[in-house]
N, C-alpha and C positions, 0 to 999 in steps of 0.2 A: 338424300334420304337419311332420316335419323330415327332412332328408337330411344324413348325415355325409359330406361331399364329400372322398373319399380314393380313391386308385387301388388296384388289387389288390396292389401290391408294398409296401404300407404297413408290413408286418412286417419287411421287409428293412432292413439298416443304411442310414441316411439317405444316407451318402456314396455309395451305389450306386444311388440312385433314378434319376439321370439316364441310367443305362445300360439301363433297361427301356423297352420300347415301351409307350406309354400307351394305355389303353382308356377313360379317364375320359369323353371326349366321346361315345363310342359308347354307353356304359352310362347316362350322365346324360341323354342325349337320349331314351332310352326312358322315363325317369321324367318328363321334361318333356312328352313327348307325352301320357302318361297324365294328367298334371296338367291339361293343356289340355282333354283329352276330358271330364274330370269336374269341371272348374271348381275345381280345388284351387290354393290358394296356400300355400306352405310356407316354412319357415326352412331355409336351407342353411348348416349349420355347416361352414365351409370351411377347409381347411388353407391357410395362407399360401403354402406351396410350390405348391399347385394354382393359386391365384389368380395367382401370378407366372408360372407356366409356361403357363397357359391363360386369359389375360385375356379372350379372345373368348367363352369359355364363361361366365365370370362376368357379362360384359356382357349376354349373352343371358338369363341367369337373372334379372337385375334388370329387363331390358326386359319380361319376361313377368309382372312384378309380384310376384316372390318377394323375401323378405328374405335378406340375406347376413350371417351372424354368424361368429364365430371358432371353429375347432376346433384351435387352436394353429398354430404354423408347421410343425413337423417331426414331429408325432404322437408326442411323447415323453410317457411316463406321468408325471403330476404327482408321484405318490408317490416317484418315483426322482430328482426334481430338487431343486436348492437354490432358495431364494427368489429369489436374484439371477438364476439361469438361467431360472426360470419366468417372471419378469416380462419379461426380455429377449425370450424366445420369444413371449410374448403380445403385447408392444408391436410386435414385428416383423410379426406376423400382422395386427394391427389396421391398421397403417400401409399395408401392401400391399393389404389388402382395401378400405380406404377409397380409396386411389389408383385402383384398378382399377374399383371399383363406382360411385364417386362418392357413396357414402353412408357415414355413420358407423356402424360395427357397434355393436349394442346388447347382444349376448349372447355367451355362451361355453358350449362343451361340452368337457369334458376327454376326451382320447383314452382309450378303454376305460373311461370312467367312473371315472377313477383318482384321485379325491380321496377320501381316507379320514381317519380320526381322527388320523393322524400328520402330516397336512399341511393342517390347518384354516387355517393361515396363508394358503393360496391365496385364501381369500375376501376377506381384507383387501386383497389386491392386485387382485382382480377388481373390488371396489367402487370402486377409484380410477379405473377406466377404463370401466366398463360399467354396465348397468341391471339385468341379470338373468343367472342361470346355469341350465344344464340338464344338470348332471353327476351328480345324485344318483339312483341306482337303488335304491329301497327293498326290496332282496331280500338274501337270505343266500346268496352265491355265493363260491366259493373265491377267485377272482381279483379280484372287485370286489363292490360292494353294501354298502348301509348299511340294514339291516332296521329300525333304530330311527327312521329319518327319516319324516316325514309323507308320505302318499301323495298329498296334495292340494297345489296351488300355495300357497306360503306366503312370508311375509317373513322373511328369515333373521335370527336372533339373532346379535349380535356375540360372545356368550359361547359359544354352541354352535350351529353351523350346522345341526344336526339338530333344532333347536327353533325355534318361531315367535316372532317379536317384532313385534307389529302396529305398533310405532312405527318399524320399519325400512323404508327405501325401496328395499331390494335384494331382488329376487324370486328364489326358487328354483322351478323348474318340473320336478318329478321325472318320471321315465319311468313309463309306465303299467304297473300291476301288477294282478293278480287276487288278492284276499285269500281264502284258503281256511282256514276254522276248523280249529284243531288242527295246522295245517301251517305257516301263515304266508303271506307274499306270494310270488306266482309271477309271473315276468316274461312280459309279453305285448306289449311295446311294438313289437317288430319285429326287424329284423336276422336273426340266426340263429334266433330264436324264431319268426319268421314262417315260416321254412323248416321248422322242426321240428314245430310244433304244427298240428293240424287247424284250418283257418280258422274253424270254428264256435266253438272255444274262445276265440279271439282276439276274434271279434265279440261273444260273450257277455260277455267280460270288459270290453270297452269299454262295452257297454250297461249293465252294473252300475255302472261308474264314472260314467257320465252320469246314471243314475237317482239316484245319491247327490249329485248337484250338482257333480261334478268333471269337469274336462276331461281327456281321455286324450292324453298326449303320446306320439306314435308316431314311429318313425324307420325309415329304410332306408339302406343303403349302395349306391352304384351297382354295386359288384361282387357284391352279393347277387342281382342280376338278370342276371348275365353268365355263362352256362354255357360260353362259348367262351374265357374268360380262361385264361391259361397255368397249368399246375400248378407251384406254387412248391416248392422243396426245403424239407423240414422244417416245412412248414405243418401245423397240426393238422387232423384229419380233417373237422372241422365247417365249414371254410372252403369246401368244395365240396359240402356236403351238400344234396341236393335242389335244385340250382340250376335244373334244367330245368322244375320246376313252380312256381318262386317268382314269376315274372311274373304268372301266372294268379291266384295267391293274393293278390298285392299289388293287382291290379286289382279283385278281389272286395272287398277292404277299402275301396277308393275308391268302389266302387259303393254300398256299404251305409251309409257315413257321410260327412258333410260335414267338410272339413278346411280349416284356414287357418293362417297364420303366427303366430308369437308377437307380432310387431309389430302385426298387424291385429286379432287375436282377443283378446289379453290386454292389451297396452299401449294399444290403440286409437289408434295414431299414424298 
């Protein structure tokens, strides 16, 4: 289980973020309470900005036994960045998270799963600083997705990050998908898809992944569980879709399956 730790205003220009009232502690505490209720440990892919602005929240997350990893500093899409700017943003996030949490971050998730074939160079930078990545969503979607990538956890090839190299020591942990013959891979990992799909489809998809010997990497954003968050100008319709029923569906997911963090379940650290 993973949480992409970002506030509801993440789509707005970064220079305006400080002007918005934060709801990250309210919404994240809902998640933490559920995790305690169902004995879940998770990986919190955290924006460096959030760690800097809400150090007490990060300290609480760590105190409760969860892992803290990087979700970048300012939620910029990797495909729109230069190598230099990406590494600067990454290092800034890692330094702040380490300082606040007292732990060295081990993993990364790109904002909006934004590593594509045009920015494979990002993996060479990630390998310098981290142990694993969880940015690949093996689906065919207009704004993101890499349908040719493996659906299982794999060691990334230096030549092609969508290929496995068993001699590599850098792991990719793709988001959970349901494979439908003659259609392809369908996203079931969480976020908007948790709100969109009947919970029965998500539970069935996870069951199929587990039966094939694979772990299902799921995720949630705190704002996915916050029907009282402000309506933001020019946000797409799906950001507020079925927010009132999302908490119940998320709890159903936690009831039916056991979840842990990447650090505890996969790295065994």
